N, C-alpha and C positions, 0 to 999 in steps of 0.2 A: 129156276133160280131161286134159293132160299138161302136169306141172310136173317141174321138176328140182329136188331139196333139196341146196343147197350146202354139204353135208358130206362128210367122207372118213369120218366117225365111224360104222362098220357097227352100234354099238350104239344110236346115236341113229336111225338109219334103222329098226333093229328096234322101236324104240319106237314111232315115229310111224306106218309102215305100217298097223298095224291100227285107228287111230284115224281115217285118212281114208274118204271115200266110197269105193264100190267103182268108181264111175266114174271114180275119179281114177288115173291110169297115173303112178306115182310112179318118176323117175330118178334114180339118184345122180351124182355128178360124173365116175364113170370110166365110167358108159353113155353120157356124152355127150362124152366125150374128152378132159375137163379134168383134167389132170395137175400143174398147177401149185398151189401153195399159194394159197389164196385171201387178200386183204390183209384186214388187221384193225389197222387203225391209230388207230381213232377213240377217243375216250376214254370214250364212252359203250356200255351194250348196243345201245340202239336205232341209235346210229351205225354200229357193227359189223355187225349184221344189215343194214341198208340196202346199207352199203358191199359185203358179199359177193355179195347177191342182185343189185346193181346190176352187178357185176362179170360175172357169168355172163350176165345179160342184153347187155349190150355186146358181150361177147366170144363169145356161143355164139348168142344169137338165140331164146333159149328162155323162157318163161315160168319164173320161178323164186323159191323162198321160201328163206329163210335165218335161222338163229336164233342168237342170241348168249344166253347163259347165265350168270350168275354166281351164286356164294356169297356172301352180304353176311353178317358176322358183327357183332353188335353191340359186343361188346368191342372190335373191331380197327377200330371206326369205319366199318363197312362193307367193310372189305378181306376177302378179296382182290377180290370185284367183278369189273369188267372183265376184272382181270387173273387169274382164276381157274385157266384151262388152263396159265397159263404163270408162276403166283407163284412156284414153287421155282427159276424158269428156263427159259430158251429150249426145252429138250428136251422140256417138256411132258409129263413122266411122272408119273403119277396119284399113284404111291406116295411120291412126293418132294413134292408138294404137301400130301397128308393128312398127312406127317410134320412138315412146316414149319409147317402149321396146328396141329398139337396140341402141338408147341413153344410157339409164340407164345402159346395157350392156357393153358400149363400153370399151374395156381394160379388160373385165373380163375373166379369165382364165377357171373358171368352167362356161360352158353354159348348164349344165344339166337341165332337166325341164320334166314335165310331165303334160299331158292333163287329166284331170277327169271330168268324167259325172256322175251326180246322176239323175235317173228317178223316178219320184214320179206318183205312179198309184193311182187314186181317183175312187172306184166303187160304185155302189147305195148302200146306207145304210151307207155311210160313210166310209167304210174298204179302208184302205191306205197300199200299200206296195210300197218298195222302192229297185232299182236296181242299182248297181254302174260298171263303167269300168275305167280303166285307161290305159294310154300307154305312156311307158319313152321314152326320147328323147332327143333332144339337140337343142338350139337357134342356127340357122346359122348367119352369119355376115352380110349378106344381103339377101333380098327376091329372091326366084327362084321358078319359075313357075308361071302359070296363072290360075290353075284351083283353085278349092276349095273357101273356104273363112276364113274371120276372121284372125287367126294367122298360117293359113296353109302355107305362103310361106316362114316363118322362122321356123318352127317345121320340124325338121329332126327325125324320129322315130327311134328308137334302132335297131329294128325287121327289118327294111326295108334296102333297098339296097342302101343308101345314099341318094335318093330322099327325098325332102320336100313333105308333103302332098297335097301341090299345084302342084306337077309334075307327080302325081299319077292320074288315073281313078277313078270315085267313087267305083267301083268294088276292086281296089286295095286298095283303101283307107278303106272301109268297111271291108275288110278280116283281119285287125290289130287295127281299132280306138279303141279309148274310146267308142265312143257313139255305136259302133255296138257291144261291149262287153257289156254293159248296156243293150242294147235292146236285146240281147241274154238272159240276165236273164229276162226281160219282156215277151219275147216269151217263153220261157221255163215255164215260171208261165201261160201265157195265154192257153198253150197247156196243162197244167194240168188240165185245168178248165172243 
């Protein structure tokens, strides 16, 4: 089975590859010659995931899955949510996003949050399937750890041992993460094919 994962994020590719069955050949956007920025103009994670996967299928003719992930913070009414990657502006710098998030939560007593991932799979013939995963946690007051990416240095999962995602190895993070849970749904579907 050959699929493109519609992402230019090398960290996401590194996280997803070990979760997929050995029979899956995973191609990146670079592998299929896609240099353009994929559209993300929808107002939901589900919509953005579908839009990106559909774009790759329409323009490159290869079965594709795409994800969209959002950090949903209770005290911010679910923000940054679908705008997580560009929370501090279109430059999409993780450090800027984390800084803005911590500023907005300054003095907040409720620091609960969840990471949520939606994966859309587009198969030949236009068949679309969606898989979702979430993990509960809280936002720390200061960044902790140097691994991971995005909001990992400030997200402390409830199921963990008090470390942030950025303090965990990829394997430790994959054992409980939102993305690995969504990928598990995708893998279950692919294994049933």
